[in-house]
C-alpha positions in Angstrom: 43.1 72.2 -22.3 40.1 70.3 -20.9 39.7 68.5 -24.2 43.4 67.5 -24.2 43.1 66.3 -20.6 39.9 64.3 -21.4 41.6 62.7 -24.4 44.5 61.7 -22.3 42.2 60.0 -19.8 40.5 58.0 -22.6 43.9 57.0 -24.0 45.0 55.9 -20.6 42.0 53.6 -20.0 43.0 50.9 -22.7 46.6 51.1 -21.4 45.4 50.5 -17.9 43.2 47.6 -18.9 46.1 46.1 -20.9 48.3 46.3 -17.8 45.7 44.7 -15.6 45.3 41.8 -18.1 49.0 41.4 -18.3 49.4 41.3 -14.5 46.6 38.8 -14.2 48.1 36.6 -16.9 51.5 36.9 -15.3 50.0 35.6 -12.0 48.5 32.7 -13.9 51.8 31.9 -15.6 53.5 31.5 -12.2 50.6 29.7 -10.6 50.9 27.5 -8.6 53.9 28.5 -6.6 53.0 26.4 -3.6 50.8 23.3 -2.8 47.1 23.4 -3.7 44.5 22.0 -1.3 41.4 20.2 -2.5 38.9 20.1 0.3 36.6 17.1 0.4 33.5 18.0 2.6 33.0 14.4 3.6 34.7 11.9 5.9 37.7 9.9 4.7 37.3 6.5 3.1 34.9 7.1 0.3 35.2 6.3 -3.4 35.1 10.0 -3.9 38.4 10.3 -2.0 40.0 7.8 -4.3 38.8 9.7 -7.4 40.0 13.1 -6.2 43.4 11.7 -5.3 43.8 10.4 -8.8 43.0 13.9 -10.2 45.4 15.4 -7.6 48.3 13.2 -8.8 47.7 14.2 -12.4 47.5 17.9 -11.4 50.8 17.6 -9.5 52.3 16.0 -12.6 51.1 18.8 -14.9 51.7 21.9 -12.8 54.7 20.9 -10.7 53.2 21.5 -7.2 51.5 19.1 -4.9 47.7 18.9 -5.0 46.8 17.6 -1.6 43.4 16.4 -0.1 42.0 17.8 3.1 38.8 16.6 4.8 36.3 18.9 6.4 33.1 16.8 6.9 29.9 17.8 8.7 26.3 19.1 8.3 25.6 17.5 5.0 28.8 18.8 3.4 28.1 22.4 4.3 31.0 22.8 6.8 33.7 22.1 4.2 31.8 24.0 1.6 31.5 27.1 3.7 35.2 26.9 4.6 36.2 27.1 1.0 33.7 29.9 0.3 35.6 32.0 2.8 39.1 30.9 1.7 41.4 33.3 -0.1 40.5 33.7 -3.7 43.9 32.8 -5.0 43.4 29.3 -6.5 45.2 27.5 -3.7 42.1 26.2 -2.0 39.6 24.2 -4.1 36.4 22.3 -3.3 35.2 18.9 -4.4 31.4 18.8 -4.8 28.6 16.4 -5.5 24.9 16.9 -6.1 24.5 18.0 -2.5 26.2 21.3 -3.4 23.1 22.7 -5.1 20.5 20.5 -3.2 21.4 21.7 0.4 20.6 25.4 -0.2 17.2 24.4 -1.6 16.3 22.4 1.5 18.1 23.9 4.5 16.6 27.1 5.9 20.0 28.7 6.4 23.1 27.5 4.5 26.4 29.5 5.1 27.1 29.9 1.3 25.4 30.6 -2.0 26.3 28.0 -4.6 26.4 30.6 -7.4 27.6 33.9 -5.7 30.3 32.4 -3.6 32.1 30.1 -6.0 33.8 29.9 -9.4 33.2 26.6 -11.2 36.4 25.0 -12.4 35.4 21.7 -14.0 32.8 19.0 -13.9 35.1 15.9 -13.8 33.0 12.8 -13.9 29.6 11.1 -13.5 28.7 7.7 -12.2 25.4 6.1 -13.2 23.0 4.8 -10.7 21.1 1.5 -11.1 17.6 0.7 -9.9 17.7 -2.7 -8.0 14.9 -5.0 -6.9 14.8 -8.3 -5.1 14.7 -11.2 -7.6 11.2 -12.1 -6.3 9.8 -8.7 -7.3 7.3 -9.3 -10.1 8.7 -6.7 -12.6 11.7 -7.8 -14.6 12.5 -4.5 -16.3 11.8 -0.8 -15.9 8.8 -0.8 -18.3 7.2 -3.6 -16.3 8.0 -1.8 -13.1 6.2 1.4 -14.2 3.2 -0.6 -15.2 3.2 -2.4 -11.8 3.6 0.9 -9.9 0.8 2.5 -11.9 -1.5 -0.4 -11.1 -0.5 -0.4 -7.4 -0.3 3.3 -6.4 1.6 3.8 -3.1 2.3 0.1 -2.6 5.9 0.0 -3.9 8.5 0.8 -1.2 11.3 2.8 -2.8 14.4 3.3 -0.7 16.4 6.5 -0.5 19.5 7.6 1.3 17.5 10.2 3.2 14.7 12.7 2.8 15.9 15.4 0.4 18.9 13.3 -0.8 19.9 13.1 -4.4 18.5 9.5 -4.6 15.2 10.8 -3.1 15.0 13.5 -5.8 15.9 11.0 -8.5 13.0 8.8 -7.3 10.7 11.8 -7.3 11.7 12.6 -10.9 11.2 9.0 -12.1 7.7 8.8 -10.6 6.5 12.3 -11.4 7.5 11.8 -15.0 5.7 8.5 -15.3 2.6 9.6 -13.3 3.2 6.9 -10.7 3.2 7.0 -6.9 5.4 5.1 -4.5 6.1 5.1 -0.8 9.6 6.5 -0.1 11.5 4.7 2.7 14.3 7.0 3.9 17.5 5.5 5.3 20.5 7.3 6.7 22.8 6.6 3.7 22.6 4.1 0.9 24.1 1.0 2.5 21.5 0.5 5.3 18.8 -0.3 2.8 20.7 -3.2 1.2 19.8 -5.9 3.9 16.2 -4.9 3.7 16.2 -5.2 -0.1 17.8 -8.7 0.1 15.3 -9.7 2.7 12.4 -8.4 0.6 11.3 -5.8 3.1 11.7 -3.0 0.5 11.0 -3.3 -3.2 13.4 -0.9 -5.0 16.8 0.4 -4.0 18.8 2.9 -6.2 22.5 2.5 -5.9 25.7 3.7 -7.6 26.3 1.0 -10.2 29.8 0.0 -9.3 28.7 -0.6 -5.7 25.9 -2.9 -6.7 27.9 -4.9 -9.3 28.8 -7.8 -7.0 25.2 -8.3 -5.9 24.0 -8.2 -9.5 26.6 -10.7 -10.7 25.8 -13.0 -7.8 22.1 -12.9 -8.7 21.1 -11.5 -5.3 19.4 -8.5 -6.9 18.0 -7.7 -10.3 18.7 -4.5 -12.1 15.7 -2.8 -13.6 17.6 0.0 -15.4 20.7 2.2 -15.2 20.2 5.9 -15.1 22.8 7.0 -17.7 21.7 7.9 -21.2 23.8 5.1 -22.7 24.6 1.6 -21.4 27.8 1.2 -19.4 30.9 -0.8 -20.1 30.8 -2.5 -16.7 27.2 -3.7 -17.1 26.5 -3.7 -20.8 23.4 -5.9 -20.5 21.6 -3.5 -18.1 19.2 -1.4 -20.1 18.8 2.4 -19.5 15.7 4.1 -18.3 15.7 6.1 -21.5 15.6 3.2 -23.8 12.8 1.4 -21.9 10.4 4.2 -21.3 9.5 6.5 -24.3 8.3 9.3 -22.1 11.8 9.5 -20.5 14.0 9.5 -23.5 16.1 12.3 -22.1 16.3 10.9 -18.5 19.8 10.9 -17.0 20.7 11.0 -13.4 24.2 10.3 -12.1 26.4 10.9 -9.2 28.8 13.7 -10.1 32.1 15.1 -9.0 33.1 18.6 -9.7 35.8 21.1 -8.7 35.1 24.7 -7.6 37.2 27.7 -6.4 36.2 30.6 -4.2 34.5 33.5 -5.9 36.8 36.3 -7.2 39.6 33.8 -8.0 41.3 35.4 -11.0 39.8 34.2 -14.2 43.2 33.4 -15.7 43.9 31.0 -12.8 40.4 29.4 -13.0 41.0 28.9 -16.7 44.4 27.3 -16.1 43.0 25.0 -13.4 40.0 24.1 -15.6 42.2 23.3 -18.6 44.4 21.0 -16.6 41.6 19.3 -14.7 40.0 18.7 -18.1 43.3 17.3 -19.3 43.5 15.0 -16.3 39.9 13.7 -17.0 41.0 12.7 -20.5 44.3 11.2 -19.6 44.3 7.5 -20.8 45.4 6.1 -17.5 42.8 8.1 -15.6 40.1 7.1 -18.0 41.1 3.5 -17.6 41.1 3.6 -13.8 37.8 5.4 -13.6 36.1 3.3 -16.2 36.9 0.3 -14.0 34.9 2.0 -11.2 32.0 2.8 -13.5 32.7 6.5 -14.0 32.1 8.4 -17.3 34.7 11.1 -17.6 33.7 14.6 -18.6 36.3 17.3 -17.9 34.2 20.3 -18.7 35.2 23.9 -19.1 34.4 26.3 -16.2 31.5 27.8 -18.2 30.1 24.4 -19.1 30.2 23.5 -15.5 28.4 26.7 -14.5 25.6 26.0 -16.9 25.3 22.4 -15.6 25.0 23.7 -12.0 22.3 26.2 -13.0 20.3 23.5 -14.8 20.6 21.0 -11.9 19.5 23.7 -9.4 16.5 24.5 -11.5 15.5 20.9 -11.9 16.0 20.1 -8.1 14.0 23.3 -7.2 11.1 22.2 -9.4 11.1 18.6 -8.0 11.3 19.7 -4.4 8.4 22.1 -4.9 6.2 19.8 -6.9 6.7 16.8 -4.5 6.7 18.9 -1.3 10.0 17.4 -0.2 11.3 18.3 3.2 14.3 17.2 5.3 13.9 14.8 8.1 13.7 16.6 11.4 
């Protein structure tokens, strides 16, 4: 009798698993049954907002329910991020993230979330290349000349960042660590405050999102040394990349990114459905056209591809922070 009872248990297990899978798939089939919120952990009015709204419109079109934007700024994006980490894991609350998502836990002593344990990656949507700008009077005319100049003048080049520990600071640290050069980092509160100082010649180098610098470049008020994408961009085809100018940095790529996450334990079938449709939105011809005009390179990754990207970025940032002894401004 015991053998018969045990056999019955073993036969019941596959049946139970099949039922669970069927229930999960059924939930995904009916998802979404109400509006979905995409939380932006920054204040309204940014280019990020415009981009996320474009994706939301497409998702509304694809899935038949409104995808709406909600702002929860504060504490270096950690307020909104923590809010989503604690939200119900049902796919109805999503998070837009940038590079700060994996940087903040490496720099803040206490962050109310873990970027890997508390979230389910959905899709890496896009990246926007940065450009290294100098005042037209700066002696270097391209990135190769710049590296030679920085190497000959250690610590004398003033390199602007958007704050200690910011993604632009880490990009600068990567550039100069890889080329064995040393500069003086000048930390501003954001990217825009450094522009007047660059135009006035008070600082030497300013990294900026390419689309935001295009007007100054076209007016001849600044000179681009290099863009930080692996390939040249359609909106500035004459701007050379770091990789093609410096042989030691042939794999260098550093861009502003936008990704979508869900809370941990969101059913895999729902994450998969969201990921597939966000990826579809990233490849939609009208979206690609709109975003290309803003300098974006569309990606639309799978959830697993995005997970691997986050892991790689976190490892790179951790190494840069340790090797360069980077700390936040007090």
